[in-house]
One Martini backbone bead per residue (centre of mass of N, CA, C, O) as a GRO file, in nm:
protein
  170
    1MET     BB    1   0.051   0.070  -0.001
    2GLY     BB    2   0.288   0.234  -0.102
    3GLY     BB    3   0.216   0.545  -0.266
    4THR     BB    4  -0.064   0.471  -0.355
    5GLU     BB    5  -0.358   0.442  -0.452
    6GLN     BB    6  -0.667   0.391  -0.278
    7ASP     BB    7  -0.896   0.155  -0.188
    8SER     BB    8  -1.134  -0.021  -0.022
    9VAL     BB    9  -0.947  -0.272   0.023
   10ASP     BB   10  -0.721  -0.130   0.179
   11GLN     BB   11  -0.888  -0.078   0.425
   12HIS     BB   12  -0.965  -0.362   0.497
   13VAL     BB   13  -0.671  -0.468   0.519
   14ALA     BB   14  -0.582  -0.273   0.742
   15ARG     BB   15  -0.773  -0.367   0.960
   16TRP     BB   16  -0.672  -0.662   0.966
   17ALA     BB   17  -0.369  -0.593   1.007
   18ALA     BB   18  -0.424  -0.468   1.291
   19PHE     BB   19  -0.553  -0.709   1.421
   20TRP     BB   20  -0.308  -0.916   1.297
   21LYS     BB   21  -0.013  -0.801   1.366
   22ASP     BB   22   0.075  -1.081   1.538
   23GLU     BB   23   0.006  -1.256   1.267
   24PRO     BB   24   0.174  -1.454   1.028
   25ALA     BB   25  -0.090  -1.577   0.869
   26PHE     BB   26  -0.135  -1.297   0.763
   27ALA     BB   27  -0.206  -1.203   0.413
   28PRO     BB   28  -0.261  -0.903   0.263
   29GLU     BB   29  -0.225  -0.991  -0.048
   30VAL     BB   30  -0.435  -1.221  -0.043
   31GLU     BB   31  -0.679  -1.059   0.068
   32GLY     BB   32  -0.681  -0.840  -0.160
   33ALA     BB   33  -0.709  -1.024  -0.410
   34LEU     BB   34  -0.970  -1.173  -0.331
   35VAL     BB   35  -1.149  -0.933  -0.294
   36ARG     BB   36  -1.115  -0.805  -0.567
   37MET     BB   37  -1.227  -1.041  -0.733
   38SER     BB   38  -1.495  -1.043  -0.596
   39TYR     BB   39  -1.582  -0.759  -0.667
   40ILE     BB   40  -1.570  -0.788  -0.978
   41GLN     BB   41  -1.780  -1.011  -0.996
   42ARG     BB   42  -2.009  -0.853  -0.862
   43GLU     BB   43  -2.018  -0.631  -1.081
   44ALA     BB   44  -2.081  -0.819  -1.316
   45LYS     BB   45  -2.354  -0.916  -1.201
   46ARG     BB   46  -2.490  -0.646  -1.173
   47ALA     BB   47  -2.476  -0.559  -1.469
   48ASP     BB   48  -2.646  -0.792  -1.573
   49ALA     BB   49  -2.898  -0.753  -1.404
   50ALA     BB   50  -2.955  -0.469  -1.511
   51ALA     BB   51  -2.982  -0.542  -1.808
   52PHE     BB   52  -3.221  -0.755  -1.754
   53ALA     BB   53  -3.424  -0.559  -1.607
   54GLU     BB   54  -3.462  -0.401  -1.903
   55ALA     BB   55  -3.541  -0.639  -2.056
   56GLN     BB   56  -3.792  -0.768  -2.283
   57GLU     BB   57  -3.733  -1.061  -2.410
   58LEU     BB   58  -3.559  -1.166  -2.147
   59THR     BB   59  -3.428  -1.348  -1.899
   60PHE     BB   60  -3.149  -1.436  -1.755
   61GLU     BB   61  -3.215  -1.738  -1.737
   62ASP     BB   62  -3.287  -1.762  -2.046
   63TYR     BB   63  -3.022  -1.676  -2.144
   64LYS     BB   64  -2.855  -1.895  -2.021
   65THR     BB   65  -2.988  -2.115  -2.178
   66LEU     BB   66  -2.922  -2.005  -2.457
   67HIS     BB   67  -2.621  -2.014  -2.414
   68VAL     BB   68  -2.577  -2.310  -2.355
   69LEU     BB   69  -2.673  -2.396  -2.631
   70MET     BB   70  -2.465  -2.220  -2.805
   71VAL     BB   71  -2.182  -2.354  -2.638
   72GLN     BB   72  -2.215  -2.631  -2.661
   73PRO     BB   73  -2.062  -2.942  -2.764
   74TRP     BB   74  -2.278  -2.980  -2.952
   75PRO     BB   75  -2.358  -2.915  -3.251
   76ILE     BB   76  -2.707  -2.798  -3.263
   77GLU     BB   77  -2.784  -2.962  -2.999
   78ALA     BB   78  -3.003  -3.062  -2.714
   79THR     BB   79  -3.095  -3.186  -2.425
   80PRO     BB   80  -3.255  -3.112  -2.145
   81ALA     BB   81  -3.047  -3.252  -1.967
   82GLN     BB   82  -2.790  -3.125  -2.072
   83LEU     BB   83  -2.878  -2.833  -2.004
   84ALA     BB   84  -2.919  -2.876  -1.699
   85GLU     BB   85  -2.632  -2.952  -1.641
   86ALA     BB   86  -2.487  -2.697  -1.770
   87ALA     BB   87  -2.678  -2.499  -1.588
   88ASN     BB   88  -2.733  -2.602  -1.297
   89VAL     BB   89  -3.026  -2.750  -1.309
   90THR     BB   90  -3.313  -2.867  -1.302
   91ARG     BB   91  -3.525  -3.029  -1.506
   92ALA     BB   92  -3.772  -2.856  -1.429
   93ALA     BB   93  -3.648  -2.583  -1.476
   94MET     BB   94  -3.578  -2.630  -1.765
   95THR     BB   95  -3.861  -2.677  -1.871
   96SER     BB   96  -3.970  -2.390  -1.805
   97ARG     BB   97  -3.759  -2.247  -1.983
   98LEU     BB   98  -3.836  -2.386  -2.249
   99ASP     BB   99  -4.127  -2.302  -2.261
  100ARG     BB  100  -4.050  -1.997  -2.303
  101LEU     BB  101  -3.871  -2.022  -2.550
  102VAL     BB  102  -4.076  -2.160  -2.731
  103ALA     BB  103  -4.293  -1.937  -2.719
  104ALA     BB  104  -4.076  -1.718  -2.827
  105GLU     BB  105  -3.919  -1.857  -3.068
  106LEU     BB  106  -3.594  -1.950  -2.980
  107VAL     BB  107  -3.685  -2.249  -2.975
  108THR     BB  108  -3.685  -2.598  -3.034
  109ARG     BB  109  -3.905  -2.891  -2.984
  110GLU     BB  110  -3.799  -3.225  -3.059
  111ASN     BB  111  -3.808  -3.521  -3.185
  112ASP     BB  112  -3.618  -3.772  -3.258
  113ALA     BB  113  -3.595  -3.951  -3.549
  114THR     BB  114  -3.421  -4.206  -3.418
  115ASP     BB  115  -3.562  -4.123  -3.114
  116ARG     BB  116  -3.871  -4.056  -2.979
  117ARG     BB  117  -3.766  -4.031  -2.670
  118ARG     BB  118  -3.607  -3.800  -2.781
  119VAL     BB  119  -3.516  -3.460  -2.708
  120LEU     BB  120  -3.471  -3.161  -2.902
  121ILE     BB  121  -3.271  -2.869  -2.897
  122ARG     BB  122  -3.310  -2.564  -3.088
  123PRO     BB  123  -3.214  -2.290  -3.234
  124THR     BB  124  -3.324  -2.015  -3.370
  125ALA     BB  125  -3.277  -1.736  -3.546
  126ALA     BB  126  -3.386  -1.558  -3.317
  127GLY     BB  127  -3.205  -1.681  -3.094
  128ARG     BB  128  -2.938  -1.615  -3.220
  129ALA     BB  129  -2.980  -1.305  -3.235
  130LEU     BB  130  -3.019  -1.256  -2.938
  131TRP     BB  131  -2.769  -1.369  -2.832
  132ASN     BB  132  -2.582  -1.180  -2.986
  133LYS     BB  133  -2.675  -0.930  -2.857
  134TYR     BB  134  -2.608  -1.012  -2.548
  135ILE     BB  135  -2.313  -1.098  -2.578
  136PHE     BB  136  -2.196  -0.818  -2.677
  137GLU     BB  137  -2.297  -0.657  -2.433
  138GLY     BB  138  -2.140  -0.823  -2.231
  139MET     BB  139  -1.855  -0.770  -2.342
  140ALA     BB  140  -1.868  -0.466  -2.283
  141ARG     BB  141  -1.906  -0.482  -1.979
  142ASP     BB  142  -1.640  -0.634  -1.924
  143GLN     BB  143  -1.450  -0.419  -2.048
  144ARG     BB  144  -1.521  -0.192  -1.856
  145LEU     BB  145  -1.423  -0.331  -1.585
  146LEU     BB  146  -1.102  -0.337  -1.739
  147ARG     BB  147  -1.014  -0.049  -1.850
  148ALA     BB  148  -0.760   0.024  -1.660
  149LEU     BB  149  -0.624  -0.182  -1.856
  150SER     BB  150  -0.409  -0.288  -2.049
  151HIS     BB  151  -0.323  -0.522  -2.262
  152GLU     BB  152  -0.063  -0.607  -2.115
  153GLU     BB  153  -0.202  -0.631  -1.834
  154LEU     BB  154  -0.403  -0.850  -1.911
  155VAL     BB  155  -0.191  -1.060  -1.983
  156GLN     BB  156  -0.063  -1.065  -1.701
  157LEU     BB  157  -0.311  -1.136  -1.543
  158ASN     BB  158  -0.372  -1.407  -1.686
  159ALA     BB  159  -0.098  -1.537  -1.609
  160LEU     BB  160  -0.148  -1.533  -1.302
  161LEU     BB  161  -0.422  -1.675  -1.291
  162ARG     BB  162  -0.325  -1.935  -1.434
  163LYS     BB  163  -0.128  -2.020  -1.223
  164VAL     BB  164  -0.325  -2.059  -0.999
  165LEU     BB  165  -0.521  -2.256  -1.144
  166LEU     BB  166  -0.313  -2.476  -1.198
  167ASP     BB  167  -0.263  -2.539  -0.905
  168LEU     BB  168  -0.565  -2.611  -0.827
  169GLU     BB  169  -0.578  -2.843  -1.064
  170SER     BB  170  -0.340  -3.043  -0.945
   0.00000   0.00000   0.00000
């Protein structure tokens, strides 16, 4: 914290550092990094929630369902069970989301021609267009969150975070 502009996390870390002044286990740099990452994620979620609160076409949950369908690893379709798993929701929740998306003509729900017991969900052209609209708006929001960093700093930040994640994944 020496000589540079301070943010609200610096104040938080300073309070804890004063409280734990005789405790070598307290690492102010770790506390600061984790709280800042958490704050950035919280701001990203708030920005998304605000954008979808104003959206007329679909809810954030329905967008997430459409997003999972658009980026899923299957060719151009998925089953409701696959989507529920990928979205980390129950199958019942996925069914109600899909009902809304089908009613809005953003996806189709059809029986598989080779196995009538299997239902396939596919995005419509309108669904793809709406997903494109919201994905690019989301990218712009994300870029605004990190606009204080240069391209080189973003590369460096990614390298450091990758190093941490690789250690966690090992």
